[in-house]
N, C-alpha and C positions, 0 to 999 in steps of 0.2 A: 736557518733552524738552529736552536740552542739544545746543546747537550751537555748534561752532567757526567763526568767521570773522573776515576782515579788515574793518575798517571805517574810514570817513571822517567826522569829526563836523562835521555842518553846523550845529548850533545847541545852546546849552547855556544852561539855565534854573535858576536857583536854585529848590529846593523844600524846604519847612521849614527847619529849623535846620542840616542837615547834609546834606542830599540835592541830586541833580541831576537834572533830566529832559532827556534829550539826543535830538536828531533825528539818526540815524547811517545814512549810506548804506553798506550791506554787501556784501560780494561775494557771499555765497550767500543772502542773503534780502531783497535789494533795500533800500529806504527803511523804515527802522523806528524806533519811539520806545521809548526805554528809560528805567527809573528807577534810579538807583544811590544806595544809602544810605550815610551815614557819611563820605563822601570830604571834607566840610568841617570835619570835626572834627580837633583836634590830633593825635589818636592814630591817625587813618587810616592804614591800611596802603597806601591807594592815594589818591594825592594829587589833589585837583581840577585841579592844574595840567596834569596827564597829559590832562585831559578837555576842554580849550579848543578853539574852532573851529578847524578845519584840522587837528586832532590826527589822526595815522594810527595805528591801534591794531589789536592783536589781541584778540578777543574770546571768551570762553565765555558764552553766554546762554541763558536760559530761553524756550523758543519755543512759543507756541500760535497756531495758524493764525488764529483768529478773535478773538484778544486784541489791542487797540490798544496796549496799554502793557504791555511785558514787563521782566524784571528782567536785570540783569547780574550774573553769577557771578564772574567773573574778567575783568581787563583787563590789558594790557601794552602797552607802547609798540612799534609795528611799524618806526617809522622816527623817529629822534632829530634834529630840527632843529638845524643848526649855524648858519645864517645867516638863514633867514626871519624868526623872532620879533625879531630884533635889527637888521633892516634895514627902514625905512619904507617903502622902495620895494617892496620884496619883500612885505612885509605888506599893502601896498595892492593889489598884483596879487593876492595870495592870497585877499583878502576879496572881491575883485571876482569870482574863478573860484568862490568859495564861493556867494556869491549867485546867481549865474547859474545854477549846477547846482542849488541848491535850489529856485530859482524856474521851471525848465524840466522838472523830473522829475515826472510827473504819474501814472507807473504804479509800483506798489510792487514788481513783480516783479524779480527779480534779473537783471541783465545784467553777465556777467564781464568781457565786452569793454569795456564802458562803465566799469565799476569800475576795470579795469588803466590804462586811459586816464587816468582822474581821478587815481589813486595816482601814477602815474608824472609827472603834470603838477605835482603838489605836490613831489616828489622832486627833478625837475629843477629847479624854482624855487628850492629851497633849495640845491642843489648847484653850479649853474652858475657859472662865473666870467665868462660873457660878459654882454653888456648885457640886461637883461630888458624893455626898452622896448616891443618888439613881441609879447612873449608873450602878453598878453591879446588881442590881435587875432587871432593865429595860434589861440589856443585857442577863440575863437568859432567860427571856421571849422571847426575839427575837431569841435567838438561838434555842429555842425549837420549832420554826416554821421550821427552816431549819432541823432539826432532826426529824421532823414528829409529835410531839406532843403538838403543841400550844393549850393552852386551849380555849375550846369551849363555846358557850352559852353566858350568859350576868348575870351580878349580878341584882338583883330586889327583890323586896318584896317577890315575889313568888319562887324566886331561890336564897336565901341568903347564900347559902353554897358553896364552891367549894370542889368538891370531888377530891382528889389527886390521887386516882387509877384510876378513870373512865376519869378523865381530863375534867369534864363539871361542871359547876353552877348547883346545884341541890336543890330541894325543902326541901330534908331532910339529916340529919346528917347521914353519913356512920356508919354502924353497927360496923365497925371494927375500927373506930375512925380515919380513914385516910382522914380527911377533915380539911379546915379551917373554923374558927369561923366566924360569920357574919362581925365584924369589919375587920378582916384580908382579908375576900372575897371582900369586897368593896374596900380596899387598892389595892388588885390584879387588880380589875376592873379599878382602876385609873390608874396603871403602864400599862395595856394593852391599854388604851386609849391614853396614852402620847407617844411621839416619843424622840428620843434621845436628841434632843435640847431643849424639854420642860419639861422633867422628873424631872428637879431640882426644878420645881414650886410646886412639892407635898410635902406636910410637914407631915413627920413622925418623932414621937420620936426615941430616939436610941433604945429603948426596943422593939417598934413595927418593926423598920427595922431588927434588929437582929431576931426577930420571924418570919418575912417573909422570910428572908434569909434562915433559917433553914428549913422551910416548903418547899420552892421551891426545895431545895437540896433533901429533902425527895420525891417530886414530880418527880425528875430526877432519883431517885433509883427505883420508881415505874415503868419508861418507859424505862430505859436503862438497860439491863440485865449485871449483874456483875458490876454495877457502883462502880468504886473504891473509896476509902475514900477521901475526900477534905480536905487540911489542911489550905490553905491560907484563908480560911473565918474566921479563928480565929483571924488572925492578922487584919483583915478588922473589926472584931468588937471593936478590941482595938483603932484603928486609926481614926474611923468614930464616 
């Protein structure tokens, strides 16, 4: 059976002399694994450069429900990046977004709202003329909504601490030290109140940004069982 769908390439592995095996998050089929042949040959109609990590593509694929590896019949670029591949900072943010998405999606089922959120995140990262220094922090918070643990409550003088384990703003510091200090909790509230197009207006120092990132990754570890190690944030801390 043939299916048409948009996709975001999460992983690309060389296979044999001319083929690739791809992990693709698709709009209509969820997370899928595909093989595409001949793309690494000199005469290939479809170039392997179209199938790199973070590529946004339109696909025609063969689909069998119980098959773990299907084939791609046709592929076209759904969005041509103009800045992302040529900017170290944008690429670092993009790799972080990809790693987080790949390591948090446990269900293979399609989720069109989540797909559109991810697709739009990459397009915005490519096109925006504003600072991208806060985009990865905003992304983590927005993704947590789709994953079911968006922070609840609100920062105030009465609730100045964010409890990482409970996922709420609290009046007291957690006895187990799983909390954000007052300043960090206030920054979290600012990020939650911003959207993708305005989060660049928030002013954090490099040290504050790095601390918030590490606390948000701790937050994910509290709410996702067996959350694997994340590596790309170390690059982010360097380039941002």
